[in-house]
VMD Tcl script that draws the C-alpha trace (Angstrom):
set ca {
  {116.40 156.87 120.56}
  {119.57 156.64 118.30}
  {119.30 155.33 114.49}
  {121.19 152.81 115.26}
  {119.92 151.71 118.16}
  {116.19 150.95 116.03}
  {116.16 147.34 115.79}
  {116.54 145.75 112.74}
  {113.51 143.07 111.88}
  {112.87 141.09 109.19}
  {109.89 139.39 107.32}
  {109.57 137.06 103.68}
  {107.11 137.25 101.52}
  {104.52 134.77 103.21}
  {104.60 136.79 106.49}
  {101.38 139.26 107.08}
  {103.20 141.82 108.00}
  {104.73 141.96 104.38}
  {103.35 144.77 102.24}
  {100.51 143.23 100.29}
  {100.87 145.86 97.58}
  {104.38 144.20 96.97}
  {103.70 140.47 96.71}
  {101.59 141.69 93.14}
  {104.86 143.40 91.65}
  {106.76 140.59 89.39}
  {109.65 139.46 90.92}
  {108.88 140.73 95.44}
  {111.91 140.42 97.18}
  {111.09 137.24 99.35}
  {113.05 139.08 102.41}
  {112.97 142.41 103.56}
  {114.78 144.16 106.31}
  {113.70 147.18 107.81}
  {113.27 149.50 110.97}
  {110.31 151.33 111.69}
  {107.16 150.42 111.44}
  {105.59 148.22 109.06}
  {102.26 147.12 108.28}
  {99.64 147.85 106.15}
  {98.08 150.94 106.66}
  {101.34 152.59 105.20}
  {100.54 151.35 102.27}
  {96.82 151.58 102.04}
  {97.01 155.30 100.30}
  {100.71 155.52 98.95}
  {103.04 157.66 96.63}
  {106.43 157.13 94.99}
  {107.74 160.20 94.51}
  {111.11 159.78 92.13}
  {113.74 162.43 90.67}
  {117.55 163.96 89.82}
  {119.71 163.82 92.13}
  {120.39 167.49 90.69}
  {117.92 169.17 91.96}
  {117.05 172.49 90.58}
  {115.25 175.58 92.75}
  {112.27 175.03 90.71}
  {111.34 171.18 91.95}
  {112.33 172.21 95.07}
  {109.03 174.09 95.16}
  {107.07 171.41 93.21}
  {108.27 168.93 95.57}
  {107.11 172.05 98.20}
  {103.63 172.29 96.51}
  {102.34 168.66 96.30}
  {103.81 167.41 99.22}
  {101.79 169.79 101.50}
  {98.54 168.54 99.62}
  {99.35 164.75 99.41}
  {100.24 163.97 102.97}
  {96.89 166.65 103.91}
  {95.10 163.52 102.36}
  {97.33 161.16 104.71}
  {99.15 159.60 101.47}
  {102.39 157.61 102.78}
  {105.15 159.17 100.73}
  {108.00 155.91 99.24}
  {111.12 157.69 98.05}
  {114.55 156.39 97.76}
  {116.69 157.98 99.99}
  {119.26 160.15 97.85}
  {120.02 162.97 97.25}
  {118.13 165.27 95.69}
  {114.19 165.26 94.96}
  {114.40 161.79 97.22}
  {115.61 163.75 99.91}
  {113.76 166.51 99.62}
  {111.04 164.14 99.00}
  {111.17 162.56 102.47}
  {112.35 165.62 104.09}
  {109.10 168.03 103.37}
  {107.11 165.11 103.53}
  {108.21 164.36 107.55}
  {107.90 168.24 107.69}
  {103.73 168.38 106.73}
  {103.68 165.73 109.48}
  {103.33 163.01 107.48}
  {104.85 159.39 107.30}
  {107.38 158.10 104.23}
  {109.16 154.94 103.96}
  {112.53 155.04 102.21}
  {113.85 152.22 99.86}
  {117.89 151.67 99.94}
  {119.70 150.28 97.78}
  {121.89 149.00 100.69}
  {122.04 147.35 104.03}
  {120.44 148.89 106.81}
  {123.68 149.34 108.55}
  {125.34 151.45 106.38}
  {124.59 154.95 106.28}
  {124.23 156.19 102.29}
  {124.15 158.50 102.04}
  {126.10 159.58 104.92}
  {124.39 163.90 104.74}
  {121.03 161.70 105.33}
  {121.93 160.91 109.38}
  {119.57 163.58 110.52}
  {117.10 162.12 107.72}
  {117.91 158.41 108.35}
  {116.39 159.72 112.80}
  {113.42 161.55 111.60}
  {112.06 159.21 109.43}
  {112.26 156.11 112.18}
  {110.78 159.03 115.03}
  {107.90 159.71 113.08}
  {106.64 155.77 112.69}
  {107.75 155.88 109.31}
  {110.00 152.65 107.33}
  {113.38 152.32 106.05}
  {113.83 148.53 104.29}
  {115.55 146.99 101.38}
  {116.23 143.73 100.70}
  {119.52 143.71 101.10}
  {121.58 142.49 104.46}
  {122.20 145.01 107.21}
  {126.61 145.43 106.65}
  {126.26 145.32 102.41}
  {127.59 147.77 100.70}
  {126.11 150.49 98.06}
  {126.78 149.07 94.38}
  {125.69 150.63 91.12}
  {123.29 147.91 90.04}
  {121.33 147.98 93.34}
  {119.86 151.61 92.66}
  {118.13 149.89 89.58}
  {117.29 147.38 91.20}
  {115.60 149.04 94.35}
  {113.51 150.90 92.17}
  {111.10 147.76 91.07}
  {110.55 148.55 95.31}
  {109.92 151.93 95.23}
  {107.31 151.45 93.04}
  {106.16 149.01 93.71}
  {105.28 149.64 97.43}
  {103.33 152.57 95.64}
  {98.85 152.35 95.49}
  {98.40 155.69 93.12}
  {101.54 155.45 91.17}
  {105.17 156.76 90.82}
  {105.21 160.64 90.43}
  {108.48 162.11 88.80}
  {109.50 165.60 89.15}
  {112.81 166.29 87.79}
  {114.24 163.18 85.25}
  {117.21 164.02 82.67}
  {117.89 161.89 80.47}
  {119.02 158.81 81.50}
  {118.24 159.18 84.60}
  {117.36 156.14 86.99}
  {113.92 157.64 87.59}
  {112.59 156.60 84.22}
  {113.72 153.16 85.08}
  {111.64 153.70 88.31}
  {108.73 155.17 85.67}
  {109.01 152.28 83.73}
  {109.20 149.55 86.25}
  {105.36 151.52 87.60}
  {104.07 150.65 84.25}
  {105.27 147.12 84.01}
  {103.51 146.98 87.29}
  {99.78 148.44 86.06}
  {100.75 151.43 88.32}
  {100.33 155.04 86.89}
  {103.24 157.26 86.24}
  {102.51 161.19 86.59}
  {105.07 163.66 85.34}
  {105.29 166.96 85.81}
  {106.17 168.99 83.06}
  {109.64 171.79 83.30}
  {110.99 174.32 80.72}
  {112.50 172.82 77.60}
  {115.97 174.02 77.58}
  {116.30 172.12 81.68}
  {118.90 169.19 80.88}
  {116.83 167.63 84.56}
  {114.04 167.66 82.75}
  {114.39 166.15 79.67}
  {113.08 163.33 80.97}
  {109.81 164.10 82.22}
  {109.19 166.39 79.64}
  {109.61 162.72 77.40}
  {107.14 161.11 79.57}
  {104.39 163.65 78.87}
  {105.33 164.01 74.68}
  {105.60 160.06 74.14}
  {102.16 159.08 76.85}
  {104.02 157.58 79.20}
  {103.06 159.73 82.02}
  {100.10 161.67 82.46}
  {100.85 165.70 83.11}
  {100.33 166.92 86.28}
  {100.86 170.62 87.66}
  {99.04 169.96 90.90}
  {98.29 167.47 93.64}
  {94.54 167.75 92.80}
  {95.87 166.15 89.65}
  {96.86 162.74 91.45}
  {94.28 162.71 93.88}
  {91.44 162.86 91.76}
  {87.80 161.84 93.02}
  {89.17 158.62 94.57}
  {91.01 160.08 98.05}
  {87.70 161.94 100.37}
  {88.40 164.87 102.13}
}
mol new
graphics top color blue
foreach p $ca { graphics top sphere $p radius 0.5 }
foreach p [lrange $ca 0 end-1] q [lrange $ca 1 end] { graphics top cylinder $p $q radius 0.2 }
display resetview
């Protein structure tokens, strides 16, 4: 079935299939529109993975390394469907036969970015979900992406992993929102000379995030094999 033929469904904050973990944040969206599978099992063990749109080779390698370990533990990967780290996180999750949830900053009938049409299809075919708080024909705006970040963070039960983030990266907004929601924040260190790692290194330096170098640093002993 083509992605645009998957029915658009709607759930409200008081409905039973509305993600329970999202109800716990300060300002949960009153309505969610979604395609695909949306039930509580998706968020039993979930982690948000975010980062720069200007992903480096190092960032790609980090995502691959972390995702292999995370998906093997049946952890659902949440991200924002944008260029760079977001797209890589979704793709690697699928490559390792995992489930992933994409949170859009636009309506479900607007394919953005257009280069991710194949990814949109693959997420649905793998029993994942694509969701948004915006009406189906709503076009993306500059303000909608920071707004949707609270949902990305809110859907995570294990926390937020920041892979690469520049000094003014939107990923830092997600990290800040996660902290306000009482979620854990993890950051992967990188070269001090890398402009796309200024934000992640600073998160670590200022103790706003726990430094992690492998998936086990996130999993700890709480996740059973």
